[in-house]
C-alpha positions in Angstrom: 23.1 -14.5 23.4 23.7 -13.2 19.9 22.6 -9.6 19.5 20.0 -8.6 16.9 21.5 -5.2 16.7 24.1 -4.4 14.1 26.6 -1.5 14.2 27.5 0.4 11.0 30.8 -1.4 11.1 29.0 -4.8 11.4 26.8 -4.0 8.4 29.7 -2.8 6.3 31.4 -6.2 6.9 28.3 -8.1 5.9 27.8 -6.0 2.8 31.4 -6.6 1.8 31.0 -10.3 2.4 27.8 -10.4 0.4 25.8 -11.9 3.3 23.3 -9.1 3.9 20.1 -7.9 2.4 19.6 -4.3 3.5 16.1 -2.9 3.9 15.3 0.8 4.2 11.9 1.4 5.8 11.8 5.2 5.3 9.4 6.9 2.9 10.4 6.8 -0.8 11.4 10.5 -0.8 13.9 10.1 2.0 15.2 6.9 0.4 15.7 8.6 -3.0 17.6 11.5 -1.4 20.2 9.1 -0.1 20.3 5.5 1.3 22.8 2.8 2.3 24.3 1.5 -1.0 22.3 -1.5 -2.2 19.4 -1.0 0.2 15.9 -1.9 -0.9 13.1 0.5 0.0 10.1 -1.1 1.8 8.1 1.6 3.4 4.9 -0.5 3.8 6.7 -2.4 6.6 5.5 0.7 8.5 2.3 1.7 6.8 0.5 -1.7 6.5 -2.4 -2.1 8.9 -3.3 -5.7 9.8 -6.3 -7.2 11.5 -5.7 -10.1 13.8 -8.4 -12.5 12.5 -7.4 -15.6 10.5 -7.8 -13.9 7.1 -5.9 -10.8 8.2 -3.0 -12.9 9.4 -2.9 -15.0 6.3 -2.9 -11.8 4.2 -0.1 -10.4 6.3 2.0 -13.6 5.9 1.5 -13.8 2.2 2.2 -10.1 1.5 5.4 -9.8 3.5 6.9 -13.3 2.6 6.5 -12.2 -1.0 7.9 -8.7 -0.5 10.8 -9.8 1.5 11.6 -12.6 -1.0 11.4 -10.1 -3.8 13.9 -7.9 -1.9 16.4 -10.8 -2.0 15.9 -12.7 1.2 16.6 -16.4 0.5 16.8 -17.9 4.0 20.6 -17.7 4.0 21.4 -14.0 3.9 20.9 -11.8 7.0 18.2 -9.1 6.7 19.4 -5.8 8.2 16.6 -3.3 8.5 16.9 0.4 9.3 14.9 3.6 9.7 16.0 7.3 10.0 16.9 7.0 13.7 15.6 4.8 16.5 13.1 7.4 17.8 11.9 9.2 14.7 10.2 6.4 12.7 7.9 5.1 15.4 9.9 1.9 15.5 9.4 1.0 11.9 12.7 -0.8 11.5 11.8 -2.9 14.5 8.4 -3.6 13.0 10.3 -5.1 10.1 12.3 -7.1 12.5 9.2 -8.4 14.2 7.5 -9.3 10.9 10.4 -11.3 9.8 10.6 -13.0 13.2 6.9 -13.8 12.9 7.6 -15.4 9.5 10.4 -17.4 11.1 13.2 -15.9 9.0 16.4 -17.3 10.5 18.6 -14.2 10.6 17.3 -10.7 11.2 19.1 -7.6 12.6 18.3 -3.9 13.1 20.9 -1.3 12.3 21.3 0.2 15.7 20.8 3.9 15.5 19.5 3.8 12.0 20.6 5.9 9.1 21.6 8.6 11.5 24.2 6.3 13.0 25.4 5.2 9.5 26.0 8.8 8.5 27.6 9.6 11.9 30.1 6.8 11.2 31.0 8.4 7.9 29.7 5.5 5.8 28.9 5.9 2.1 25.5 7.0 0.9 24.0 6.3 -2.5 21.2 7.7 -4.6 21.4 4.8 -7.1 18.3 2.8 -7.9 18.4 -0.8 -6.7 17.2 -3.9 -8.5 17.5 -6.8 -6.2 17.8 -10.4 -7.4 14.4 -12.0 -6.4 14.5 -14.9 -4.0 12.2 -16.6 -1.5 12.1 -18.5 1.7 9.8 -20.9 3.6 7.6 -19.5 6.3 8.2 -21.2 9.6 4.8 -21.6 11.3 6.5 -22.5 14.6 7.5 -18.8 15.0 3.9 -17.5 15.0 3.7 -17.7 18.8 5.0 -14.1 19.1 1.8 -12.9 17.4 -1.3 -12.3 19.5 -4.8 -12.0 18.1 -7.8 -10.4 19.8 -8.8 -13.5 21.6 -5.2 -13.9 22.9 -5.5 -10.4 24.4 -8.9 -11.1 25.9 -7.2 -14.1 27.6 -4.3 -12.0 28.8 -6.7 -9.7 30.6 -7.7 -12.6 32.8 -4.2 -14.0 33.2 -2.7 -12.9 36.5 0.8 -14.2 35.6 1.0 -12.1 32.4 1.7 -8.3 32.1 -0.1 -6.3 29.4 2.3 -3.5 28.5 1.0 -0.4 26.7 3.9 1.5 25.1 2.0 4.3 23.4 2.6 8.0 23.9 1.3 9.7 27.1 -1.8 11.3 25.5 -2.9 7.9 24.2 -2.3 6.2 27.5 -4.4 8.7 29.5 -7.1 8.7 26.9 -6.9 12.3 25.5 -6.0 11.0 22.0 -6.9 7.8 20.2 -3.8 7.6 18.0 -0.7 9.3 16.6 -2.7 10.2 13.5 -5.2 12.4 15.2 -7.1 12.8 18.5 -10.3 11.1 17.0 -8.7 8.8 14.4 -10.2 5.9 16.3 -13.8 5.8 17.7 -12.7 5.2 21.3 -9.9 6.5 23.5 -8.5 4.7 26.5 -6.5 1.5 27.4 -6.9 -2.2 27.4 -8.1 -3.2 30.9 -5.3 -4.1 33.3 -2.5 -2.7 31.2 0.6 -1.1 32.7 2.5 1.6 30.9 6.1 2.3 29.8 6.3 4.9 27.0 8.4 3.4 24.2 10.9 6.2 24.3 12.0 5.0 27.8 13.7 2.0 26.1 16.2 4.4 24.4 18.9 6.8 25.4 21.1 9.4 23.7 24.4 8.7 22.1 26.9 10.6 19.9 25.3 8.9 16.9 21.7 9.5 18.0 19.2 7.6 20.1 20.1 3.9 20.8 18.4 1.2 22.8 19.3 1.1 26.5 21.6 -1.7 27.9 20.2 -4.9 29.2 20.5 -3.6 32.8 18.8 -0.3 32.0 15.9 -2.0 30.2 15.4 -4.5 33.0 15.4 -1.5 35.5 12.6 0.2 33.4 10.7 -3.1 33.4 11.0 -3.5 37.1 9.0 -0.3 37.6 5.9 -2.2 36.4 6.6 -5.6 37.8 8.2 -7.2 34.8 11.1 -9.7 35.3 13.0 -11.8 32.7 10.5 -14.6 33.5 7.3 -12.5 33.1 5.1 -13.2 30.1 4.8 -9.8 28.4 1.9 -8.9 26.1 2.7 -5.7 24.1 0.5 -3.3 22.3 0.6 0.2 20.8 -1.5 1.6 18.0 -0.4 -0.7 15.1 2.5 -2.7 16.3 5.4 -0.4 15.4 6.3 1.2 18.8 5.5 -2.2 20.4 8.1 -3.7 18.0 10.7 -1.3 19.2 10.0 -2.4 22.8 9.8 -6.1 21.7 13.4 -5.8 20.4 14.6 -4.0 23.6 13.0 -6.7 25.8 14.4 -9.6 23.8 17.9 -8.0 23.9 17.5 -7.7 27.6 16.8 -11.4 28.0 13.1 -11.3 28.7 12.0 -14.8 27.6 8.3 -14.6 26.7 7.3 -11.5 24.7 4.5 -11.3 22.2 2.7 -8.5 20.4 -1.0 -7.9 19.9 -0.3 -6.5 16.4 -3.9 -5.3 15.8 -3.3 -3.1 18.8 -5.4 -0.1 19.6 -6.3 0.4 16.0 -8.3 -2.8 16.1 -9.3 -3.1 19.7 -10.9 0.4 19.9 -13.1 -0.2 16.8 -15.0 -3.1 18.4 -17.5 -1.6 20.8 -18.0 -5.0 22.5 -14.5 -5.0 23.8 -13.8 -3.6 27.2 -11.6 -0.5 27.7 -10.5 1.7 30.6 -11.1 5.4 30.1 -9.9 8.6 31.8 -6.8 9.0 34.0 -5.3 5.6 35.0 -5.5 4.3 38.5 -8.2 6.7 39.7 -10.8 5.4 42.1 
């Protein structure tokens, strides 16, 4: 299986060959202070909130197909996406990976370890402004199966063969906070009924260059603690699809075959009072 993770050395070779479009998902201030030479800044990969209804998904597709095309993606070059480090950007580089995968872009990679790994490897950093040559690509609708809407998540609750995996932080999982943006950012606290929990940080481990994703065997060992095997359909959610995207990449790298994300996640689910939730400490009688 070809890895979707690129080392700094891999990325350097692609840049030298002219086969990569490098996308920096950090905030504009961090980007301006120093970035990978030639990288295009797209922070709204992280900030954009999507609803999972038909109009929300259509808007999501149009917006990001246009933006990624404007960044220079033409269907031939490889998109290589990075954030500050794998555990400091809430999975924002992986959110870009997931969005491009959802659009059916043929070649997408994440810089493993992010900008921290790039710097640790002694690679060059630039403060120059970048003006990419605009391009474009066709959306492949066949790839949309990795995206779940609200009805898909309702169905997953009733599906005994699937595992709903919540990867939010501990305070969100136990229902003492509604989001990473404030305890009461959303109107309700809790979990989607039937979900199991692996905090997204558990998919990573330390390295000399900063946090990196765990190996295939290590990820599968984490998954086994909640009954997930390579053949289990896994339905991921977090707050807005970023941390879930980090886990999505880890699971796909580990060879888990059927992984999808409810991209609206808790930000959407919690705002509809008709939808069921579990509250309080998990697994209490």
